[in-house]
N, C-alpha and C positions, 0 to 999 in steps of 0.2 A: 321386904321387897323394896326397891330405890325408893326413897323419901323425896318429892320434886320442892325444893325449898324453895318458889317462887316467891321473891320479896318485891316492895317497890323498886327498890334500887335493881332488883334482876331485871323487872320490865323496863325501867329507865335504858340502861345499859343497853340491855339483849334488844328486845322487839324494837325501839325506839331508834334508838344508836345506831345500829345498823345499818336500816333504811336509810337515814339523816346520810351517813359517811357515803352510802355505797350512791345513793342516788342526789346528794349534795342537795339535801333538804335545810338548808344550813340555820333557818330562823327556828327550828319546829322544836327546839329545844328551849328558847327562852324563859320560858315558864317551868319552875320547878314544882315539885311536888314538896308539899309541909310535910307530909309523914312519912318521907324517903328514909331508910335505914341504911346508914353508911358503915360499909364493913370495916373493920380495926383488926380482928386478930386473925390468923390463921385459920383459926376455925371456919371464921366469917367468910373468908374467901373461899376456904374449901366448899363450905356449904353452896356460894354464891354459884362456885363453877359448876357444882352439880345439876344445881337449878336451870343454868341460863347456856354454858356452854356444850355437857355432854347434850348428845341427840334425847329426843325426849322419847315418850310413849305413844306419842301420837304416829299415822302408818307414814312409814320412811319417804324422805322426798324422793327418792328414785325407785320407789316402787311403778312408777310406769312401765318401766322398763320387763316388768313381766309378761305384760301383753305382745311385747316387740318381737321377743327372740324367738328358739326354738322348740323350747320346752313347753308351749303351749299352741294349743288349738281349740281350735270353734266346736263347739257339740254341735250336730246336726239335728238338735232335739225337736221336735215338730211343737212343742210346747212354748218354745224361746224364739224361733224365727218370726223377728220383726218387734221383740219385745223392745223397752226402753232400754234393758240394759246392753242387749245385742247392739242395736244403734249407737247409743252413748258414748260407747269404746271401742266401734268400728276404726274411727281416725286414728287410735293409737295403733291398735293391732294390725289396720292398711298401712302404718307409717305415713300418714299425710302430714305435710308440714304445721298445718293448724292444728294439730292437738295441744300442740303447747300453748295454746290458749285456751283451753278447758281442764275443770279439774280433773282426779281421779272417778267421778260421778259424767264425765262428759258435760259440765256445765262450765258455760263462760269464764272465764276471770276478768271481773272489774279493770278499770282502768290502774285502779291501786296494785302493786307487786303484791304486795305483801304475801301472800299464799303461794307464790308461784313455788316450786321447788330450789331456783335461786333463789331468793331471798330468804327461804327456811334455812339453808346452810349459813347461808351471810349471818343471819339472827346469832347462831350458835359460836360462829367465828367470832361477831364481836364480842360475846363473853369469854369468850377465851382470851381474845384481845386485852380485855379490861382488867381480868387477874393477872397478866402479865405485865401490862403497865403498873401495876400497883402493889403485886404480893411482896416484893423487897420494903417495902413500907408498913408490913404486916408486925402487930405484935406476936412473937412467938419465936421459936426457935429456929436455927438454920435448915437442921434438917427436913421441918415440918414443909417449910416453905419451898425446900429445894422438893418435896414429892409433889405440893400442889402446883408449881411450875411447870416441873416434868408433866405432868397430866395436863394440864392446858396446852403446852407445846405437842405432847401427841395426839390429843383431840383435834388441836387445829390441822394437824397434818392429816389426819383421818379425813376429816371436812374438804380439804382442798384436793385431795385423791379422786373423791366422790365426782367434786365439782369438774377438774379436770379429766375424769375417763367421761364425763356427761356431757359437755361443752365443749371439747376440745377432741382434735383428732388423736388416734393413739400415739405414744409414745416412740413405738419399733417404725411407724408408718412416717410419720413428720411430725419431730419435734421442735421444728421451727414455726409450726403454723399458731395461729395464736388461740389462746385459751380462756381464762376468766382475770380479770382484776385479781391483784394480790395486794390485801389491806392486812398490814401487819401490825396496827396501833390502835385505839379508840379514839382517837381525838378528831374533831371534826377537820374537814377539809374543804376550801375554798372551791375546787375544780371537781371536775367529773374525775372518774377513776375510768383508765380505759385496759383493754384486754393487755396482758403480756404473753410470752410465748410458753407453750409446752414445756418448755425443756427449761423454762425460768422456774413455773409453777413446781414441776419434780424435784428440783434444787433447792428449793425452797422447802419443799416437804421432808425431804434426804437431811438438811440445816436441822428442822424443830426435831426431828424424832431420833435424830444423833444426838444432840445436847440432851432430849429427854432418856433417852438410856444412861446418857453421863451421869447426870443428877440423880437417877435413881438407881444407879447401880450398885452403891453404898449400902442402900435401904434395903430393911426387910421386904421380902415378898408377899404382899397381902394378895388374899384370893377371895373373893365373895362378897365383895363387900360393892359391887357395880362400880368401882372405879378402875380405870385401865394402869395392869400391872407388866413389870419389866419383861414378862414372857409374850405376853399380848404386842408391848412393842417390838419385840424381835420376832414373831408373826409378820406384823402390818411391815414390817421392813423387808422380809423375806418376800411379800406379796409386793412389794413397790418395786424391787429389784429383778424378780418375774417378769412383770410390764417393761422393764429398762431393757430386759435382757442381758443384764448382767449376770451370767450365772454362778459365777465365783462368791459374790457378795450374797444371791440369794442360798447358794450351800451354808456360807460363813453362819447367816442368823437365824436360818432355821436349825442348824446343829446348836446356839447359844439358847436356843426355844427349851431343847431338850440335854443340855449339859446344867442349864437353871432349874431342870425338876419337872419338864413338861412331861405329858402320858398322852399315848395311846388308847384309850381305853377300850376294854372288852367289852362289845357289845351286846352279845351273842343272850345273856340271861335278861335284857330286856325287850326280847320276843315275846314274852310272855308277862309282863305288867303293862302298866298304864304311866309310867315315869316318861315323863319326854328327855331326850338327850340332848336340847338345846335348852339347857339351864345348870345350873351350878350343882345339879344334881350327877352330872355328869363329868368325872375327876379330866377330865381333857379339856374342858370349857374354864377359859382363863379371863372372859370379860363376857359380862352379860350388859346390852345398852339398847336402846334406839326402839322404833317401833315396826312395826310389820313390813317387809320387804313383800310379800303375797297376799295381793287383795283379795285373790280368790274369790273372784267375782265368776258364778255362773251366767252364760253357757263359755267363758273361755276355762278352760280346763286342760290339765296335766297333756301333753303328747302322748297319743301311745306307742309310738318307737320309745321314749324314754322309760315309759312305764312297764314295757317288754325285756328292757333291756339288763331289769335286773333277774340275779338269778336266782331261784324258788327258794334256796335256802340263805338268801341275803337278809338279815333281820331289819335291814334299812326297807326291805320293800314292804315291812308291816305296816309303814306311816301310810303305803296308800290305801286305802277303805274304799269297797266298792259301795255305790250308792245304787247300780241297777248294772242290769246284766251286759252293758256294753261300755261304760263308764265308770271312769276312776276319778276320785278327787283326793287329791293330797293334803293329808290331816296332819302336816309333818310340825307345823310350826307351835308355838305353847300356847295352849287355850284356857290357863287360867292366870297367864301372867300377862303384866301392863307391859312388859320389855320384852322384845323378840327374837335379838340378833345378837348371836356371839362370834368369839374370836376362840377358837378354838386349836390344841395341837395337831389334830390330825391335818390340817392345811399346811403346816410347817411342814409335815410330813410329804405330802405332794407336792408342796413346792418343790421342797428337795429333789423328789423324785425325777420331776421334770427338767430340774435343771441338769442332772446327771445324765439324761438321757438327751439330753440337747447336746454335752460335751460327750457322746456317744461311751460313758461309762454306764455300760448295760446291767455290770453285776450289782453294782451299788443301787441303781433304779429299780433292780427287780428286787433287790433285799426292801426297800421303801415299800411298794408294792405288795408285796407278799406281806409285810407286817402288816397294813392296812385289812386287807383282802381277809387276812386270818383272824381278825379280832371284827368282823361285820357278816363271815359269811360259815355255815356249819360246817364241819367236816371238810373246808378248804385245804389244799395240798400244794405245797409252794410249788411255782412254775419260774423254769429259769429262761429270762428272755435274751436273742443274742442280736436280731435285730433290732438296732436303734428307732429307726423310723415307724416299725409298726409298734414298737413297744411306745414309744411318744403317743402316738394314739391311744392305747391302751390305757397310759395313764391319765390323758384330758377325758378318756370315758367314763373311768374311775371319778374324775373329778366333777363330773358334771353329775353323778349320781350322787356325791357325798354330799354337795353344794345345792341343790338343787332346789330353788326360789327361796335361795339366802343373798338373791341380789348379785351371784358370780358371774351368772352365764353371760348376760349383755357384754358386761366388761371382757370377759375372756373371749366372746366371740370375736371383739375390736383387736383383741394381740392375737388374734389367730388367723389375722388377714380379712377379717370383715367378707366372710361366705354369702353365698345368696341363699336367700331363706322365702319359700313360699307358703303364705297364710290362704287357706280356704275359707269362705264363709258363706252362708245362703240366707235371701231375704225373708224368702218363703217358699213354703213344699209347692213342686211345681215348676217353679225358675230353675234356671242353669245354676249352677256352684261358681261363685266366682272366685280366683284365684289371683292373690296380690304377692306382686313377688319384690321382694329386696334386693337387688343384683349385687354379685360382687364387688365389695368399694363402695357402694351406695353413699351417697353425700351425708343420707339420713341415719348413717352410722354415728355420728355426730349431730346432736340433738341441736335445734333452732334455739333461739332464744324468743320468748314471748314478746307478743308487741307491747305489752305494757310496760315492760323493762327497756324496750328501746327506745319509748317514747319518754320515759322518765330520766334516760341518761341518753342524749345525742351522742356521747361520746364512743358508745358501745357498737360496735361493728357487728351484722348480722352473718352467723353462719354462711355456707352456701345452700344447704338445706332447708333454709328458712325462705329461700326466696326460686324454690323447687315451685312447678305446678301442683296441681292436685294429683294424685298417683291414679291412675286405671285399672281397673283386672283386666286380666287377660280371659 
């Protein structure tokens, strides 16, 4: 399992440094630790990156979206009505702007913004920046430096992709809208940071990933060590281009995954064993990283429509375990591992299938869809789909099942056109069911900034969702 190399230098450059840079606490670092360990060799920097740049094993900062999409519903369980868990998470479940001022347990944040999702992402970005600013001075061979540099660039790109899809409008809808600040070096700044446009963040993400790919290209592909590799970089590039609706480049990078040895694993034998396919045990997994994307807080449970959409012979449905006659709880995420997220080749396959369908290349899209299903559903018979519009919806439905509760659905709904969603909630037995509605193109599809962040940085402009009134049930 990944070793978290948290040294004094990691804490200084990571946790403190990013908050100073992003929030301009410019005097905060005047006192230096006397026992600080200064990295000198490439190995030192590799360990520093793993400990301060890579997402750690704490719950993922974006996991609040679990309560916001259409893959979750409220269990009308009499024992849970009016419970602290039900009430504490209702603001997120009902898309109230104020939810951003509370943590995952519904507890209000203090004025210090360090625990907000926004700040946690920038802590890791600061770790990546510290590596990139100093790796060229490290003692070691150039190829080893290139690998560390490539990893730092790729991880930074991933982190900014997460941020822009939480706090910025969808690229396909409004690339000119404001997203988040871009901080690309670890030095302190005199001025507060301002938000840049969505298209500028995407441009930087692509620049980082393409440079990471160039640096990593001549190196051996390493899998299983919790570091991002060449195939994972191409998976991520295909994801970025999918969000940008650049179908040709999406297909190009999905192809690169398989040209470099990526696999779509036959999961049918997994139906009878206890291994979890979100681990390196699964040969299609290229990168294991980060904390849980699924809080799994009862009484907020998997949507019954999603559960029912799985074919009875689909081995993925075995990851839904019944806890009582009426409700299912998803036990998909690894239970014995501290790291819970993965990038796997099946994403490249579905990204490519969707891009082909968008280009109305139904034969190629059908082939990719059938390949996935053949490796997931017992006795599956290939289908030929000729209606590109219908095929696109089928592929998206398959994507929903393949990646449910892995942090994909909210981002996907945004790029699908931000459809209306209804969430039903009940306070107490005998009362009317409350129905909350997220309207089509609702402003809350772009998450507000926490008040603590706005107080700390007066240059930050709030999103329109942050000035909405409280959402009332129908």
